[in-house]
N, C-alpha and C positions, 0 to 999 in steps of 0.2 A: 595568600599564595596566588601567584600569577597563573592563570589558566593556560595550559598548553593549547596551541592551535591545532585544529583538526581539519583535514581536507579529504575530499572524495577522489579516489584514484582508480576505481573500477566499478562497473555496473553489469548486472545480468538480469534478464527478464523473461518470464514465460507468461504470455497474456492472450486474451481473446483476439487481439490484433496481430499476433505473431509471436513466435517463440525465440525472439532475439531482440535486443535493444533497438537495432536499426529498423526492423519491420514494425515494431511497436510505435516508434516515433513517427515513421512515415504514415502509419494509419491515423495517428492523432492529427498531424498537421494537414493531411489531405481531407480530413473530415469523414473518414471511413468509420462505419459502425462495425463492431465485432459481435453484435447481438444477432442471434439466429435461433432456429428451432433447436430445442434440447434433445440430443440423440443418445444420451448415456443410459436412458431407460425409457420404458413405454410411458408416455405422458398422457395417454388418452383420457384418463379420469381426473386429470389435474386442471385446476382453474388457470394456472400459468404453465405454458408449454414452451417457453423461450428462455434463453440464458446467454451469458457471455462465456461460452465454452471454448476451451483450448483445443481446437479441432484437429490440428496436425501434430500434436505432441507425441513424439516417439521416444520413450525413455532410453532406448538402447543407443541413441546418439551420444548419451553422456554416461550411462550406467550399464554395467554388465548384467546379463540376463539373470544370473543367480541372485545378485543384490536386489534387482527389481522386485523379485518375489517377496522380499522382506521389508519392502517400503510401501506404505500407503501412498496414494496419489499425491497428497499434499507434501509428503517428504520427497517424492520424486521431483515435483516442481521445484522445491526449495534447493535440492542438491544440484539440479540442472542449472538453476539461476546462479548458485554460488560458484560452480565450476566456471561458468562463463564470466562472472565478475572477477574471479581471480586471474583468469587468462587475460582479460581486458586490462587488469592492473599491472601485468608483467611481474607479479610476485613469484618468487621461487622459494617455497617454504623450507626447502633443504638448506637454504642459505640464511634462514632466519632463526631467531630464538623463539621457538614455538610456545614457550611459556609466556611470551609477551604478545601472543596473538590469540584471539578468541572469537566466539560466536554468540550473538544475542539476536534471537529471531522471535517474531510475533506470529500468533495464529489465534483466531477467535474460537475455532471449533476443533482443529486438529484432525485426527484420523477417523472421521465419522463414517467414511466409506467402509473401512475395515470393521468398525463396530457393527454397522448394519448388516454386512455380509455374514459375520460370525453369529449374530443373533438369529438370523434366518437358519443357519446351519444348526444351531443349538435346538431350535424348535422342530426342525424337520428330521434331524439325524441323531439328536441327543448330545449330552455334554462331552462324551468321549471323542466326538468328532470336531470339537472346536479347536482351531489352530493354536499351536504353541507360540506362534508369532503374533497373536492377537494384541496382547498388551504392548509389546515393543513397537507395533505398528500404529496403534490408535493413540498413544499418549502424545500430548501436545508438544512435549519437549523432544519428540523423536526427530523432528527436522533439525533442530539445533545439534542434537547428539550425533546424528549421521554426518552432518557437515564437519563437525569437529573430528570425528573418526576418519573421514575421507582424507582430510589434510593433515591429520596428526597434531591438531592444535590443543594445547594444554592450558591456555590462558582463560580469562573470564568466560563463563558459559552459563546461559540461562535462557528460559523461554518466557515470554510475556503473553498473558491472556487478559486483554481488556476489550473484548468484542472488536468493534470496527476501529478502535484506536490502537490495537495491538502492535502493528508494525511501527507506528510513530513513537509509541512508548518504548519499544525495543531500540529504536535508533537513538532516542534520547538517552537511554541507559548506556548505549555504546559510546556516545559522545562523552558522557560523564566519566566512563572508564578510562578513556584516553586522556581527557583533561586532568584527571587525578593521578596520572602516571601509573595506573594499574596495568596498562597495556599500551602497545604502540600500533597495533593493527586489530581492527574488529570487522568481521563480516556480519552484516546486520540488514534487517528489512522484515519481510513477512511472506507467508505462504498460506494458501487456503484452497481446499478442494471439497466444497460442501454441496455440490450439485448431486444430491441423493434424494431418494423418495421421501425420507423422513424430514429432511431439512426443507424441501420444497413444500411439502404438505403443511409443515408447522408454520412457515412464513405465510402461506396462503390462509391458514386459520387465523392469523393476525390481521389479514387484509392489508399486508404490507407490500405485496408485489404487484407490478403491472400485469394486466391481463390483455394487453394489446397484442394478442397472439398472431393476428393476421398482418401486422406491420411491425415485425420485430426490430428492424433497424431504426424505427421511430419511437420505440417504447421508452427508452431512457431519455428523459427530457427535463433535466434540472431547470428550475426557475421558470418553467413554462406553465401558463395557466391551465393547459390541457393535460398535465401529467396525472398519472393514476397510480403511482407507486414506483418502487425501485425495481431494478432488474438484477438478479443474482449473477455473479461472475466467479471465475476461478483463475488461479495463477499464482505467480510469485515474483517478487522484486527483491534483489539482494544487492547491496552496495558495499564497497570496501571503504571504511573510514580509516584514516591513517594520520598519525602524528606528523606535523609538517616537516620537521627536520629529518625525520626518518624517511619520508617520501622524497625529499630533496636529495638526500645522501645517495639514494639508489637511482636517481634520475627519473623518477616516476612522472607520468603525465598527470597533471592536476586539473580536474574538471571544475571544481568549485570548492568553497570553504564552508564548513558547517559553523554557523555563528551563534545559534541560540536554540533554546528548547524551553517549553512551558507546558504545564498541565493543570488540570483542575477537575472538580467533580460537581455535578449538578446538585446532588443531595436531595433529589425531589421525586423522581419517578424512574422505574426500572427500564422503560423503553422510550418514553417521550422526553424530548429535550425541553428545557425551560423555554417557554414561548418567546421570551424577550432576549434570549441568548445571553443571559447574565453571566453564567459560568464559562461559556465559550469565550466571552469577552475577557474574563480573568486569565484564561489559558493563553490567549493571544497577547495580552498585555505582559504576562510573565515571560513569554517567549521574546518579545521585542526588548524588554528590559534586560533579559539575559544576554541578548545579542549586542546590546549597547549601540544600537543604530539610530539614525534619524529617520522619521517616517517619510521624509522627502526622498529617500533612496530606495524605499520599498516599491517596486514596480509591478509585482504580480503576486496574486494569491491563488494557489491551487486549492479550490474550495472542497469541503467535504461533499457538498452538493449531491445528495443521493437521488433526487427526484421525488421527494415526499413533500407534501404541502407544509407541514409543521416544521420539518427540518430546514428546508430551504429558506423559509421566512425567518426562522430563529437565527440562522447563520448570517443572513443579510443584515438583520438588526445588530448582531454582534459586531460585524465589520464596521458598520456605521459608528457604533459607540467607540470602537478602538481608533478609527482613523479620523473621525470628526469631519471637518470640512474637506478633507482630502479623499474621502471614501469614494467619490465618483470619478476620481482621477486615476485610481489604481485599477489595472486590469484584473478581473476575477473570472476564472473559468473552472468548469467541472469536467474533468476528463472522464468521469464516470458516464457521461453522455455517450461515449464511444465504447467503453469497456464493460459497462455495468459495474455493479458494486462487488468488489472482491473481498468484502468483509474484513477480516484481520490482515489480509495481504495488501489492502488498498494503499496504505501509507507508503509502502515500499515502491510500488510502480509509480505512484504519484510524485514521490520525491525525485525519482529518475526523470520524470517529465519536467520537473522544476530545474534540474541540472541541465537538461538539454535545451530548455528555454533560454538559460543564461548563455550556454555555449553557442547556440545557433541564432541567438537574438530573434527569437520567434516565440510567440505565445500561442499554445494550442487552443482551439475554440471550444465553446460549449455548443455541440451540435443539437439539432432539433429544437432550438429556441425560436419558435415561430410566433407565439403570442405571449409575451412576457406577463407574468403575474404582476399586477399593480403593486403588490407588497414587495416585489423583488425588482428594485429599480437601480441597480448598480451596472457597471460596464462589464457584462459577462462574456465579451468577445464572441458575439453570436455567429455561429455557423462557419466562419472562415478564420483561419489562422492569421495572426497579425505580426508583421515584421516590426520590431521595436527594440530599443536597448533595454535589456533586463539586467539590472545590477543586483537586486536582491529579491528572493522569493520566499514566501511563507506557505507552508503546506499544512492544512487543517484536517484533523481526523477526530470524529466524535462517535462514541459507541454506546450501545445499550449498557445500562448500569450507571449512566451519567458520566462516563469517562470522556474527558476532553484532552487532546494532545496536539501540540503545534510545534513544528520545527522550522528553522529559518536558515537559509543558505545564501551565499553571495558569490559574486565573481571573485576569483582569487587575485589578491594584490599582494605581492611578495613582501612589502613592508607596510606597516600600519603607522 
C-alpha cells in the first residue's frame, strides 16, 4: 500500500526562550540562553538551583480561569501550544470531519506538580481534603484529553510515555495514523512541567544535573569537555500533521514534509545509554530507511545532546556509524544548550526547530561549546547560527528505559 504523504501545517510552542514560536526561534538563532534561577519553589537546600523555566507563562492568555484550575501546569502548556498551532495552521474544525482529526501527545512524567501538591495536603490535612480533580490533573493522558475536548476531536487519541523520547514517539505514531488513513489531521508533540521539589531532588540524587548555579546561562553545554550534567527545562511543542491532499485542498501553508520515523531499544540499562550508541544507530537507520532518502541530502541533525558525558559521546558514535564518511559534513547541534532538557516535551520543540531551520535556511547553534570533548568531534555548529541550505533534518530523542526515537522531515516538494 502506498503511504499517504504527511505535511506540517501548524506549530505552537511554550519554552524557556519564550511562549511563542517566533520568540523561541529568535532565542535559538541569536544564541540566547533560557536557563536561569529556578523560582517556582525555595531551592536553598538543593544542589541544583537553576532550570529552563517558562517565566512569563500566563495561562489566561489561552484558557479561561475556571478551566485553569482543573489543569496541571503540563496540561496548561500543552493546551496553549495546541491552540497556537491550530491558529497557525488556519484550521477551522467546524468545517472538518472531527472523527478524522485526533491528538497524540507525549510526556515523560505528566502531572507531577499536582501529585506533589495533593500529597502534601494529604499529609497535612488528611484524606478528606485531597482534591477531587487530583486524578484528572495528574494522569499523563490529561494533556491529550483536554486538547481533544477543547477542539471537539473524536479521531485517534493516545498519550505516549517513553521518558525523554515521548514526544518523538508520539509524533511517529501520529505520522503512521495519517499514512494508514486512520486520520487526516493530527495534533502531536509533547509537554512537560516537572520543575518540582521531588523531581529536582530525585535527579540530584542520581547526580544527573548540572550544579553550575552561579553561571546558569553557561550550565547547559552539550559536547563540551567542561559539562557537568544536564539542566531541567519545562514547556511544550505541538505541531499539526496533515495529509497532503487535505492540506492542499484547504489552501494551507505547508512548512515541511514528514518523511520518516524510526525507533529502537537499548535493552541494556534503565538509565545509561549503550556507550557505543549501538541501538541509537539502529533507530537512526530505521528512520532513514523509512524516509527513503539519500544521505547526501541530510543536511542537519538536531541532536538529543543533553550535556551528559556518556550520552553525548554515545550519540556522536552513533551518528558516525550511520553517516560514515559523511558524518563530519552534516551540521549537528543541540538546542538543549539554550532551553535545557524538557524531558518528554523535548522532541516537540526540537522538531519545530528543525522545521524552522528548513524554512529560514538557518541552523541554530550549540551554545556554550567552548572546549570540545575530544570524543565529540563532529560539526556541532558552535555558538553561532549558520546560514545554509537545509533540505532534510533528522531529530533524535533518547530516553531512560533505553527508548530511542528519530523523526525525519524535509523541505516540501509538491511532486516526487
